[in-house]
Steps between C-alpha positions, in 0.01 A plus 500: 500500500611855444452800718482868409758674717351623826217243502462202731268300274564411138317705237594277203600141462506232232246229437588156639616374165772776502573481876865404448591819308708754684319780316145604428348356180269774379183462299285758317202628688255791479496809724126539436376141505368320194217374720367846583614691187480255210417760237781733594772291660716429193722808482873510538478723803273245672757222490740427778747234609398314811630203697267207448377504861458878511287481188302190607470549876540863596346682201272215380225674296532834669612819328840603642361827652248281693795342682551836674196414713710233674717781641839445659795386308295392199348847460844658537650273239210550255528880536874488424454275199211706356701825545796342317270377222355855454853641473600233252196554278566879495863458395643556155672155523161333537352690203797397287478135610122483425558663160770242414274215613209631293721505193562125527161397640268310259170686470297230321443266794151439642649450845524797743817692430621720784699714255192612310306785649720563804652840560 
């Protein structure tokens, strides 16, 4: 298990199938859950990397801002992460990265494409 510095309890950990890893194996998740926001959840800015157990056991089908209601260290960590995401999305580096991705992204797929329609 992995701890965020300054916490007594783990905030992220691997699934049992990856328990032996000495690092977190991340998976893609949604800041605003697919369960609650199906029509609008497929944007690049709504994607995030989560540990398997954070995604499946802490967030479950909640929107990330809803986790703030738990208070304590979870609310503190969510606040820090959301602030960092806002700074990232406002940066020139982010705009350039998204532009570069859009240039190579296929636009003829019927599957949701997070690169289409995101700012």
